[in-house]
N, C-alpha and C positions, 0 to 999 in steps of 0.2 A: 072155792072163794078165794082160801089162803093162797092157793098155788096160782089164781089167777093175779089177784095183788102184787105177789113174790113177783111174777113176771114181769107184769105192767113197770114195778118201780126197777128191776133190772134192766129195763129195756129204755127207760127215761136216763137212767144213770150211764147206760154205754153209749145214748145220744149227746151226753155233754165229754166224756173220757176217750170214743174212738177219734172225733174231731182233732182232740191234742195228740193221737197217737199219729195220724195222718198229717199232721202238720209239722212234728219234728220227722216224719219219714219223708217228705217233699223236700224238707232243708237239706236232711241228711244226702239224699239222690244227685240233689244239685252239687254236694261237693265232691262224690265221687271220682268225676273225671275233670282234669286228668288224675291219675292216682298221685296222691300227695303222702308226704311222713306225717300228717296230720292226727290227732289219734283220733280213734273208732269212735261213735256218737250211738252212746245205750240208749235204748228206751226200755220199759218194763211197766207190765203190767200186771200186778198180783189181783185174783178175785178172792176174796176173804171170807168169814161169815159170816161178818159185819158190814163191811166195806168194800168198794175196790179202790184200789191205789193205784199211783202212777206215776211214775220218773221220767223225765231225758233230761240229759246233761249233753251241752255243746259246747266244744273245747276249741277255740281255732286263732290260729295268731292272721293278724290281718293280712300279711303276705311272708315269704319267705326270707328269713334273715332277717327281718323286723323284731324287737324287743316286747312289742306292743301285741297284746290279743284280746281276745273276749271271752267269757265263760258263764255259761247261762244255765241257772237251773229249772226246769219247770216240775212242781210237785201236787199230786191233788188226794185227797180222801175225799171219796163219795159214798156217801151211806146209802143201805138199799131202803132204811126207814128213812122217811122226811122230818125227823123229830128235831134235828138240830136246824138254827136259822140259818145258818151259812155251811156250805160247803168248805172243806178249807180248799183253798188255792195259794198255792204260793210262786213267786216267779222272781227269781233274783238273776240281774244282768250285773254284769261286774267287767270292765276294764282291768286287764292284767299287764305287768311291768316284769319281765325277767328280769331276777338279780342274777342266779345263777342256773345251771342246766337243770334245777331241780325246785327252786326256790322262786316265788313272784310278790309282788306284792300289788293289793286288789282294792279298787274303790267302784263303788256301785249304786245302784239301787234296786231295791226288793219292793215288789207291790205283794204286800201279806192280805189276807182276805178280812182281818179284823183291825188290823193295825193303819191300813192304807199304804203312802209310799214309806220306805225307811232307807235313808242313805245310811251306807254304812264304808268302811273302810279296814286293812287288814292285811293279814298274809296267808301265802297258799304254799303247802307242801304236796309236790306230784311227780309221783314215778310209778312205771309200769312195764312191765315185759308180759311174755304169754302166760308165765305161772304166778305172779304175786300183782298187786298194784296197791298205793299206799295213796289217800289223801287225808290231809289233815290242813286244816283251814279254821284258825283263830281269827276273829274280827269283832270290831267296838261297832254297834247300831247306834246312831247319833239322835236319832225322831223317832217317834212322839217321845221316847224317853231313853235315858242312856243304859244301853243293854250290851254284856259279852257274851256272844256266842262262838262255841268252838264247834266244827264240824269234823267228822273222820268216817271214814270207808276203808276197810281193807277187803281185798278178794285174793283168796287162793286156790289155782286151779290147776293143779296136777296131772301131767298126761297119763293118760289110757293106755290109748294106744291111737295112732293115726286118726285125726280128726274127732276124737273123742276124750275128753278131761271130765275129771273132778268138777262140780261148783260150789264153791261157798264164799258168804259174804258177811260181814259186821258191818253194820252201819248207825253210828251215835251222833244226836247231838245235846247240846247242853246250853241252855239258854237262861241268863238270870239279869235281873231288874237291878244295876247299880244303883237308882234312886231311893229303893226301898231295901236293898239287900235280899230279895224274895227269888224263889224258885221260880219260872215263869214257863220254861216250855222244856220239856226234853222226849227224846224218843231211842227205843234200841229195835234195831231191824235184823232179823237174820237170815239166812235164804241157805237153802241147802238142796242140791238137784246136780244133774250130770249138764258140759256142755256138748252139742254137736256141730263142730266148726264154728261158726260164728252166733249160735242160740245156745241159750240155755235155759232150764226149767227145772221143777221141783216145786218144794214146799216151803213156806215162810209163815215168819211169825213176825209181828209187829207190835210194839208195846208201847203205846204214849200216854205221855204226862201230862199235866197241865195245871197251872198255878200252883199258889205258896203250899198247898196243902198235897200237892202232888196227884190229884187225881187222874190213877191210872186205867188205861182201856186197852183191850187185847182183841187183835182180830190177826186170825190165822187161816192160811187157804193156799192156791198153787198159783205158781206166777211164772212168766214166759218175760225173759231177755232177750234182745236181739242188738248185734253190734252193726249198725250201720257204716 
């Protein structure tokens, strides 16, 4: 009975996660022809001991030579057990304006599973090559409360042989409510594995902290990440 229940819970979770995955995949395929210098579109799914984690990132200029662009992030934490009232789904949509080759001004709207619509504005630093990727994005969230949030991602992929690289990633978010000065949300996600051409896979650890008391939850498992 336990195996059947877990199987059914997993199937319910996959019915939610895979449509997100394929939505991003379809968008990615639509951008493949003709070939451009646009950044690749990473899609990741991690199957953890407590929940499934999904991440998709879309970073596109409106047209070649323009300073305006779009930066979108969709993430979801879906527990196998349905004890939580809500799955954690966050979708951020931002207009970007290029200030230099690597710095951007950003403004947009985040759709948050518990807060609703969250307008924000800030800055973004982005730099990538085959071995390193850096993303740093501080922003101010303007509703329903005033929050300061910092997002950081570092990837390191040293080459081992033709088409084969090590893969490691540090991903962190810190969000503080400026109205009452309390910690609201933070996370630390770690990945380690290998990359075969455009696909990476390995083991992952997610550490999420919630509220002023920084209640911590851990989720560890295996992940697969593909660059479309």
